[in-house]
LOVEX-963910 format. One line per field, with one value per atom (N, C-alpha, C): residue number from 0; residue in one letter; atom name; x, y, z. Coordinates in pm, whole numbers, padded with zeros to 5 digits. Atoms other than C-alpha are relative to their C-alpha. Layout:
// LOVEX-963910
seq	[NUM:...]
type	[a:...]
atom	[CA:...]
u	[X:...]
v	[Y:...]
w	[Z:...]
This chain:
// LOVEX-963910
seq	[0:0:0:1:1:1:2:2:2:3:3:3:4:4:4:5:5:5:6:6:6:7:7:7:8:8:8:9:9:9:10:10:10:11:11:11:12:12:12:13:13:13:14:14:14:15:15:15:16:16:16:17:17:17:18:18:18:19:19:19:20:20:20:21:21:21:22:22:22:23:23:23:24:24:24:25:25:25:26:26:26:27:27:27:28:28:28:29:29:29:30:30:30:31:31:31:32:32:32:33:33:33:34:34:34:35:35:35:36:36:36:37:37:37:38:38:38:39:39:39:40:40:40:41:41:41:42:42:42:43:43:43:44:44:44:45:45:45:46:46:46:47:47:47:48:48:48:49:49:49:50:50:50:51:51:51:52:52:52:53:53:53:54:54:54:55:55:55:56:56:56:57:57:57:58:58:58:59:59:59:60:60:60:61:61:61:62:62:62:63:63:63:64:64:64:65:65:65:66:66:66:67:67:67:68:68:68:69:69:69:70:70:70:71:71:71:72:72:72:73:73:73:74:74:74:75:75:75:76:76:76:77:77:77:78:78:78:79:79:79:80:80:80:81:81:81:82:82:82:83:83:83:84:84:84:85:85:85:86:86:86:87:87:87:88:88:88]
type	[m:m:m:g:g:g:a:a:a:k:k:k:t:t:t:i:i:i:q:q:q:g:g:g:i:i:i:r:r:r:f:f:f:n:n:n:a:a:a:y:y:y:s:s:s:n:n:n:d:d:d:h:h:h:d:d:d:p:p:p:p:p:p:h:h:h:i:i:i:d:d:d:a:a:a:e:e:e:v:v:v:d:d:d:g:g:g:m:m:m:k:k:k:m:m:m:k:k:k:m:m:m:i:i:i:f:f:f:g:g:g:s:s:s:d:d:d:d:d:d:a:a:a:p:p:p:p:p:p:e:e:e:i:i:i:g:g:g:p:p:p:m:m:m:n:n:n:p:p:p:r:r:r:i:i:i:k:k:k:s:s:s:n:n:n:d:d:d:a:a:a:k:k:k:r:r:r:a:a:a:f:f:f:r:r:r:i:i:i:f:f:f:l:l:l:a:a:a:n:n:n:q:q:q:g:g:g:r:r:r:l:l:l:r:r:r:k:k:k:l:l:l:f:f:f:n:n:n:e:e:e:t:t:t:e:e:e:d:d:d:k:k:k:r:r:r:k:k:k:g:g:g:n:n:n:g:g:g:k:k:k:k:k:k:s:s:s]
atom	[N:CA:C:N:CA:C:N:CA:C:N:CA:C:N:CA:C:N:CA:C:N:CA:C:N:CA:C:N:CA:C:N:CA:C:N:CA:C:N:CA:C:N:CA:C:N:CA:C:N:CA:C:N:CA:C:N:CA:C:N:CA:C:N:CA:C:N:CA:C:N:CA:C:N:CA:C:N:CA:C:N:CA:C:N:CA:C:N:CA:C:N:CA:C:N:CA:C:N:CA:C:N:CA:C:N:CA:C:N:CA:C:N:CA:C:N:CA:C:N:CA:C:N:CA:C:N:CA:C:N:CA:C:N:CA:C:N:CA:C:N:CA:C:N:CA:C:N:CA:C:N:CA:C:N:CA:C:N:CA:C:N:CA:C:N:CA:C:N:CA:C:N:CA:C:N:CA:C:N:CA:C:N:CA:C:N:CA:C:N:CA:C:N:CA:C:N:CA:C:N:CA:C:N:CA:C:N:CA:C:N:CA:C:N:CA:C:N:CA:C:N:CA:C:N:CA:C:N:CA:C:N:CA:C:N:CA:C:N:CA:C:N:CA:C:N:CA:C:N:CA:C:N:CA:C:N:CA:C:N:CA:C:N:CA:C:N:CA:C:N:CA:C:N:CA:C:N:CA:C:N:CA:C:N:CA:C:N:CA:C:N:CA:C:N:CA:C:N:CA:C:N:CA:C:N:CA:C:N:CA:C]
u	[00003:-01140:-00137:00121:-01446:00037:-00032:-01444:-00126:00111:-01677:00059:-00045:-01619:-00113:00099:-01801:00062:-00045:-01761:00147:-00136:-01438:00105:-00094:-01275:-00029:00018:-01219:00033:-00015:-01266:00016:-00030:-01116:00001:-00004:-01175:00071:-00078:-00922:-00029:00036:-01005:00116:-00115:-00651:00067:-00058:-00602:00006:-00030:-00514:-00090:00072:-00672:00075:00142:-00802:-00084:00087:-01105:00006:-00016:-01052:-00028:00014:-01098:00107:-00101:-00836:-00069:00053:-00914:00113:-00097:-00738:-00035:00014:-00691:00107:-00095:-00530:00104:-00089:-00383:00086:-00078:-00234:-00094:00084:-00359:00007:00011:-00478:-00099:00090:-00654:-00104:00109:-00990:-00039:00026:-01035:-00141:00137:-01390:00002:00013:-01500:-00050:00050:-01593:-00067:00060:-01764:00103:-00107:-01426:00071:-00077:-01295:-00078:00068:-01427:00074:-00071:-01348:00117:-00116:-01012:00073:-00089:-00767:00121:-00118:-00495:00120:-00118:-00160:-00037:00029:-00152:00127:-00111:00078:00025:-00027:00252:-00018:00018:00205:-00146:00142:-00175:-00016:00023:-00274:-00099:00084:-00436:-00148:00140:-00754:-00062:00050:-00786:-00027:00018:-00743:-00126:00120:-01008:-00127:00117:-01249:-00030:00019:-01195:-00058:00050:-01255:-00146:00141:-01578:-00089:00076:-01697:-00011:00001:-01599:-00102:00094:-01793:-00145:00136:-02100:-00052:00038:-02099:00047:-00056:-01975:-00084:00086:-02276:00022:-00024:-02226:00139:-00137:-01852:00021:-00007:-01891:-00062:00063:-02125:00096:-00100:-01861:00110:-00104:-01599:-00050:00055:-01824:-00020:00018:-01911:00134:-00134:-01541:00053:-00041:-01467:-00075:00080:-01753:00051:-00054:-01611:00131:-00128:-01269:-00023:00028:-01418:-00083:00080:-01622:-00147:00141:-01955:-00074:00061:-02022:-00113:00111:-02346:00043:-00034:-02300:-00120:00112:-02507:-00025]
v	[-00135:02294:00023:-00044:02480:00114:-00106:02709:00052:-00064:02951:00108:-00104:03167:00101:-00107:03501:00110:-00106:03750:-00014:00026:03587:-00010:00013:03584:-00132:00127:03243:00020:-00010:03236:-00140:00131:02943:00007:00014:02836:-00132:00119:02589:-00045:00054:02359:-00001:00004:02360:00136:-00135:02737:00056:-00063:02973:00121:-00123:03269:00119:-00027:03527:-00065:00059:03385:00080:-00067:03463:-00097:00079:03342:00049:-00039:03339:00031:-00036:03509:-00013:00010:03433:00104:-00106:03730:-00025:00032:03639:-00103:00107:03329:00036:-00044:03530:00010:00006:03501:00125:-00104:03754:-00047:00039:03715:00108:-00088:03866:-00041:00031:03883:00044:-00031:03862:00098:-00093:04137:-00070:00049:04087:00116:-00109:04287:00110:-00094:04451:00064:-00050:04508:-00020:00014:04568:-00100:00086:04334:00076:-00066:04402:-00092:00075:04296:-00039:00048:04081:-00005:00013:03979:-00039:00032:03960:00001:00002:03892:00144:-00140:04225:00030:-00022:04172:00025:-00028:04210:00151:-00143:04544:00054:-00065:04786:-00003:00000:04817:-00139:00137:04437:-00041:00031:04406:00069:-00074:04674:-00064:00066:04503:-00132:00126:04165:00026:-00031:04326:00046:-00041:04491:-00123:00123:04149:-00078:00066:03998:00065:-00070:04265:-00023:00018:04227:-00142:00141:03849:-00062:00048:03824:-00109:00103:03623:-00136:00126:03356:-00055:00045:03345:-00042:00041:03327:-00139:00132:03031:-00106:00092:02863:-00026:00014:02927:-00087:00076:02791:-00147:00138:02478:-00073:00059:02412:-00027:00019:02459:-00115:00109:02226:-00136:00127:01954:-00034:00023:01998:-00053:00039:01961:-00127:00123:01658:00024:-00032:01840:00017:-00020:01847:-00098:00088:01707:-00088:00093:01397:-00022:00019:01354:-00146]
w	[00056:00858:-00062:00068:00744:-00092:00095:00443:-00067:00070:00269:-00090:00091:-00038:-00017:00011:-00042:-00085:00090:-00326:-00039:00046:-00439:00108:-00111:-00094:00070:-00070:00062:00148:-00145:00439:00056:-00057:00632:00152:-00146:00990:00028:-00032:01130:00142:-00131:01419:00098:-00090:01559:00012:00000:01547:00142:-00128:01832:00024:-00034:02012:-00057:-00020:01958:-00110:00102:01774:-00130:00128:01408:-00114:00121:01055:-00097:00099:00780:-00132:00131:00451:-00101:00108:00124:-00106:00099:-00108:-00106:00108:-00441:00046:-00046:-00272:00119:-00116:00016:00121:-00119:00374:00087:-00101:00624:00105:-00109:00959:00024:-00037:01046:00143:-00141:01423:00035:-00041:01555:00116:-00111:01788:00125:-00128:02150:00071:-00078:02421:00028:-00035:02487:-00119:00114:02135:-00131:00128:01783:-00090:00096:01491:-00060:00058:01332:-00097:00087:01065:00083:-00071:01215:-00093:00085:01070:-00143:00140:00692:-00082:00094:00403:-00046:00036:00332:-00149:00144:-00042:-00038:00028:-00012:-00015:00024:-00159:00102:-00100:00085:-00039:00044:-00123:00006:-00007:-00142:00145:-00143:00236:00053:-00045:00295:-00054:00060:00054:00074:-00071:00226:00140:-00135:00567:-00006:00015:00445:-00020:00022:00322:00130:-00131:00658:00093:-00089:00848:-00041:00050:00627:00019:-00011:00675:00131:-00127:01033:00065:-00059:01147:-00064:00072:00879:00030:-00023:00938:00145:-00141:01316:00015:-00003:01262:-00053:00055:01043:00102:-00102:01311:00116:-00113:01588:-00036:00044:01387:-00005:00007:01328:00140:-00139:01699:00065:-00056:01794:-00047:00051:01568:00070:-00068:01727:00141:-00138:02072:00009:-00001:01967:00021:-00020:01991:-00133:00131:01617:-00025:00036:01484:-00114:00107:01274:-00088:00093:00962:-00023]
């Protein structure tokens, strides 16, 4: 697993996760998925805990969008480790 906290939101990338490519965000201890965009579709909010307040979900998504490059890198590094392509220090 790779993790990064940005502006109070913890973003987690899991090596054994499923498609579509996404990262999990923790908002007040509750999880929601942020799905990366592709050539065919824009980024979007995926399934989330229904107890997450709408404003909190929107704020987390704005942070995700503003940091998509960093979070995509975290996701890719986690995937590389899963596939055995990770760089060893």
